[in-house]
C-alpha positions in Angstrom: 54.3 69.9 151.0 52.8 68.2 153.8 53.3 69.2 157.4 53.9 67.0 160.7 50.3 67.0 161.2 49.3 65.9 157.4 51.5 62.8 158.1 50.3 62.1 161.6 46.6 62.2 160.4 47.5 60.5 157.1 49.4 57.5 158.9 46.0 57.1 162.0 43.7 56.8 158.5 46.1 54.3 157.0 46.1 52.6 160.6 42.2 52.6 160.6 41.4 51.2 157.0 44.3 48.2 157.9 43.0 47.5 160.9 39.3 47.2 159.6 40.4 44.6 157.0 42.2 42.8 159.7 39.4 42.4 161.6 36.8 41.9 158.8 39.4 38.9 158.0 39.4 37.6 161.5 34.9 38.2 161.5 34.9 36.3 158.4 37.2 33.2 159.7 34.5 32.8 162.2 31.5 33.0 159.7 33.6 30.1 157.4 33.9 27.9 160.2 30.3 28.2 161.5 29.2 27.9 157.8 31.5 24.4 157.1 30.3 23.2 160.0 26.5 23.6 159.2 27.4 22.8 155.3 28.8 19.2 156.6 25.5 18.1 158.2 24.2 18.2 155.0 20.7 18.4 156.1 17.6 20.7 154.8 19.2 23.5 157.0 22.8 23.3 154.9 21.0 23.6 151.6 19.3 26.8 152.5 22.7 28.1 154.0 24.2 27.1 151.1 21.9 29.0 148.9 21.6 32.0 151.5 25.6 32.4 150.9 25.6 32.1 147.5 22.7 35.3 147.0 24.7 37.0 150.2 28.1 36.7 148.2 26.5 38.0 144.9 24.4 40.6 146.5 27.2 42.2 148.4 29.5 42.4 145.5 27.0 44.2 144.2 26.5 46.7 147.0 30.1 47.3 146.8 30.4 48.0 143.2 27.5 50.7 142.9 28.8 51.9 146.3 32.3 52.5 144.8 31.2 53.5 141.7 29.2 56.6 143.0 31.8 57.7 144.9 31.9 55.5 148.3 35.0 55.3 149.8 36.4 51.6 150.3 36.0 51.9 154.3 32.3 52.7 154.3 32.3 49.2 152.2 34.3 47.5 154.2 32.5 49.2 157.3 28.8 47.3 155.6 31.0 44.1 154.8 31.6 43.3 158.9 28.2 44.5 159.8 27.0 41.7 157.3 29.9 39.5 158.9 28.8 39.8 162.2 25.4 39.2 161.6 25.8 36.1 160.1 28.6 35.0 162.9 25.7 35.8 165.3 22.5 34.2 163.0 25.0 31.0 163.0 26.6 30.7 166.5 22.8 30.1 167.6 22.5 27.3 165.1 
């Protein structure tokens, strides 16, 4: 039987997971906007960015799958994705 403190801890953990997924979605929107603007230019940087985007997505999916298959938590996967998304946002914002 669950006691009240267990329920409160589980509720807090659920909120934390939801919050991390929400932040990932919001941060990703910024990167999508910045990448779309860069790709719309159609110059050499756009071509490089398109290649980079594809390679990053494949690598991120492989790493997420490996992490989960070896006992990693979904929270750790989301944390890693958020770190990459923020790095891309900083890089793309610089121009």
